[in-house]
C-alpha positions as CSV (number, residue, x, y, z in Angstrom):
1,M,173.2,-85.3,246.0
2,I,170.5,-87.7,247.1
3,V,168.6,-85.3,248.1
4,C,169.6,-83.8,244.7
5,A,168.6,-86.8,242.9
6,V,165.2,-87.4,245.2
7,L,164.1,-83.9,243.7
8,L,164.8,-84.7,240.0
9,A,163.2,-87.9,240.8
10,A,159.9,-85.7,241.7
11,L,160.4,-83.6,238.6
12,G,160.4,-86.4,236.3
13,T,157.9,-88.1,237.8
14,W,155.4,-85.1,237.7
15,Q,156.3,-84.3,233.8
16,L,155.0,-87.9,233.6
17,E,152.0,-87.1,235.5
18,R,151.4,-84.1,232.9
19,R,152.1,-86.3,230.2
20,V,148.8,-88.6,231.0
21,W,147.0,-85.4,231.7
22,K,147.7,-83.7,228.4
23,H,146.9,-87.1,226.8
24,Q,143.6,-87.3,228.0
25,L,142.6,-83.6,227.3
26,I,143.9,-84.4,223.5
27,A,141.3,-87.1,223.3
28,A,138.8,-84.9,225.4
29,V,139.6,-82.0,222.3
30,D,139.4,-84.3,219.8
31,A,135.9,-86.0,220.9
32,R,134.5,-82.6,221.6
33,I,135.3,-81.3,218.2
34,H,133.9,-84.1,216.2
35,A,131.0,-84.2,218.2
36,A,127.3,-83.0,217.1
37,P,126.8,-79.0,217.9
38,V,125.3,-77.8,220.9
39,A,123.4,-74.5,221.7
40,A,126.3,-72.2,222.6
41,P,125.7,-71.8,226.4
42,G,123.7,-69.2,227.8
43,P,124.0,-66.6,231.1
44,G,122.9,-68.8,233.6
45,A,125.8,-71.4,232.3
46,W,128.7,-69.1,231.7
47,S,130.2,-69.0,235.3
48,G,131.1,-73.1,234.9
49,I,132.7,-72.7,231.5
50,T,136.3,-73.7,231.7
51,A,138.8,-74.4,229.3
52,N,139.5,-77.6,230.8
53,A,135.8,-78.8,230.2
54,D,134.5,-76.6,227.4
55,A,137.1,-75.5,224.8
56,Y,137.0,-76.4,221.5
57,R,133.3,-77.6,222.0
58,R,131.3,-77.6,218.7
59,V,128.3,-74.9,219.6
60,T,125.8,-73.3,217.4
61,A,124.4,-70.0,217.5
62,I,121.3,-68.1,216.1
63,G,121.0,-64.2,215.6
64,H,122.1,-61.3,213.5
65,F,125.5,-60.0,213.0
66,R,125.9,-56.3,214.7
67,N,128.4,-55.6,211.6
68,D,129.0,-51.7,213.0
69,R,130.9,-53.2,215.8
70,A,133.1,-55.8,214.3
71,T,136.8,-55.9,215.7
72,L,139.9,-56.9,213.5
73,V,142.6,-58.7,215.5
74,K,145.9,-59.0,214.4
75,A,146.3,-62.8,213.0
76,V,149.3,-65.0,211.3
77,T,147.8,-67.9,209.5
78,D,149.3,-70.4,206.8
79,R,147.0,-67.9,204.4
80,G,149.8,-64.9,205.5
81,S,149.4,-62.1,207.8
82,G,146.2,-60.3,208.5
83,Y,143.2,-60.4,210.8
84,W,140.5,-62.4,212.5
85,V,136.9,-60.6,211.8
86,M,135.4,-60.6,215.6
87,T,132.0,-59.7,215.1
88,P,129.2,-59.7,217.8
89,L,126.1,-61.9,217.0
90,Q,123.4,-60.6,218.8
91,T,120.9,-63.9,220.0
92,R,118.0,-63.7,221.5
93,D,118.9,-63.8,225.0
94,F,122.7,-62.2,224.6
95,T,125.6,-61.3,222.3
96,V,128.5,-63.1,221.5
97,L,131.5,-62.7,219.6
98,I,131.7,-64.6,216.4
99,N,135.3,-64.9,214.9
100,R,133.9,-65.4,211.4
101,G,137.4,-65.6,209.9
102,F,140.5,-64.9,208.4
103,I,141.1,-61.6,205.7
104,P,143.9,-60.4,204.6
105,D,145.8,-56.9,205.2
106,S,144.7,-55.8,201.9
107,M,140.6,-55.7,202.9
108,R,141.2,-54.1,206.5
109,N,139.1,-51.3,205.1
110,K,136.8,-53.2,203.0
111,V,135.8,-55.8,205.6
112,P,132.6,-58.0,204.1
113,A,129.9,-57.5,206.6
114,G,128.1,-60.6,207.9
115,P,124.1,-61.5,206.8
116,D,121.5,-59.8,209.0
117,Q,119.9,-63.1,210.2
118,T,122.0,-66.3,210.6
119,Q,122.9,-69.5,212.2
120,V,126.6,-69.4,213.4
121,T,128.2,-73.0,214.0
122,G,131.7,-73.2,215.1
123,L,134.0,-73.9,218.3
124,L,133.9,-72.4,221.7
125,R,136.8,-70.5,222.5
126,I,138.1,-69.6,225.9
127,T,138.7,-65.7,225.9
128,E,142.7,-64.2,225.0
129,P,143.1,-61.7,227.7
130,K,145.7,-58.7,227.3
131,G,147.1,-59.4,224.6
132,G,149.5,-61.0,222.3
133,F,153.2,-61.8,222.7
134,L,154.8,-58.4,223.6
135,R,152.3,-56.6,222.3
136,D,149.6,-55.1,224.5
137,N,145.8,-54.6,223.2
138,D,145.4,-50.8,222.6
139,P,141.1,-50.2,222.7
140,K,141.6,-46.4,222.3
141,G,144.0,-46.9,218.5
142,E,141.8,-50.0,217.6
143,R,145.1,-52.3,217.6
144,W,144.1,-55.7,218.9
145,Y,146.6,-58.6,219.1
146,S,144.3,-61.1,221.4
147,R,140.9,-62.1,220.9
148,D,140.0,-60.6,224.5
149,V,136.1,-60.8,224.9
150,A,135.9,-58.5,227.7
151,A,137.9,-55.7,226.7
152,I,136.2,-56.1,223.2
153,A,133.0,-55.8,224.3
154,A,133.8,-52.9,226.8
155,A,135.3,-50.6,223.9
156,H,132.3,-51.5,221.6
157,G,129.7,-51.0,224.3
158,L,128.5,-54.5,224.0
159,N,126.2,-55.4,226.8
160,N,125.4,-59.3,228.4
161,T,128.3,-60.4,226.3
162,A,129.5,-64.0,226.8
163,P,132.8,-65.0,228.3
164,Y,133.6,-67.0,224.9
165,F,134.1,-66.3,221.5
166,I,133.1,-68.5,218.6
167,D,135.1,-69.8,215.7
168,A,133.1,-70.0,213.0
169,D,133.8,-73.4,210.7
170,A,134.6,-73.6,207.0
171,T,131.0,-73.0,205.9
172,P,131.9,-70.3,202.9
173,N,130.8,-66.6,202.9
174,P,129.9,-65.1,199.8
175,G,132.6,-63.6,198.1
176,G,135.3,-66.1,199.9
177,Y,135.9,-63.8,202.8
178,P,136.1,-63.7,205.5
179,V,137.9,-67.7,205.5
180,G,136.8,-69.3,208.2
181,G,137.5,-72.8,210.0
182,L,141.5,-72.2,210.1
183,T,141.1,-73.2,214.3
184,V,144.3,-74.6,214.7
185,V,144.0,-77.3,217.2
186,R,147.5,-78.5,218.4
187,F,149.2,-78.9,221.9
188,P,152.6,-79.6,222.3
189,D,153.7,-82.6,224.3
190,N,157.1,-83.1,225.6
191,H,156.4,-84.2,228.9
192,L,158.6,-87.6,227.8
193,V,161.4,-85.9,227.0
194,Y,161.3,-83.7,229.9
195,A,160.9,-86.6,232.2
196,L,163.3,-88.7,230.6
197,T,165.9,-85.3,230.9
198,W,165.0,-85.1,234.5
199,F,165.8,-88.8,235.2
200,G,168.6,-88.8,233.5
201,L,170.2,-86.2,235.7
202,M,168.8,-88.1,238.7
203,A,171.3,-91.0,237.5
204,M,174.0,-88.6,237.3
205,A,173.2,-87.3,240.8
206,L,173.2,-90.8,242.6
207,W,176.4,-92.0,240.2
208,A,178.0,-88.8,241.5
209,A,177.0,-89.9,245.1
210,W,178.4,-93.4,245.0
211,F,181.6,-92.2,243.4
212,V,182.2,-89.5,246.3
213,T,181.2,-92.3,249.0
214,R,183.2,-94.6,247.5
215,R,186.4,-92.1,247.3
216,R,186.2,-91.2,251.0
217,G,185.9,-94.9,251.8
218,A,189.1,-95.7,249.8
219,A,191.0,-93.0,251.2
220,A,189.6,-94.1,255.1
């Protein structure tokens, strides 16, 4: 029971450390979201991009949309079920996938085209490989459940594509669709509850050890 208590104490301490890390991450992301936009990272910076350092950074990119190679990714939002419109933006130096926003299911076969030459401002997002919950992406069947940058680029023959995508901001599109600016920035923060649970179990283990030791002492 003493060994068990030590292990439970370690788990509780680990959760407290995770809580500190999570709060630092939340503060960093909040600062990035409200900072002035910077140029979208080019090929020279791609190898250094990480979720901890770059996710949700405000960026801007200038280029023209390749509407003929847009990809629809299944989405569930506050507006209901529909699709994210992922359209390649060809910049001077590279291609980057832009999540132009949400369209409802009824617009699947009539996706509004993006402007030829444009500037996009939004949040840098990290690729979502393989698929969504219990659903794998099916490139051949054009069924996408996650925004897997590498897979989408390969399926549509895109070269020199950034390893991230950009969620466009809420700047209105002609006709109202796609609807941008729907990025949900929410991080679960249950670490204190978990820590208290582990420490509570530790206290129970210590009490059990004390109780058994006392019983044995009385019997002797």
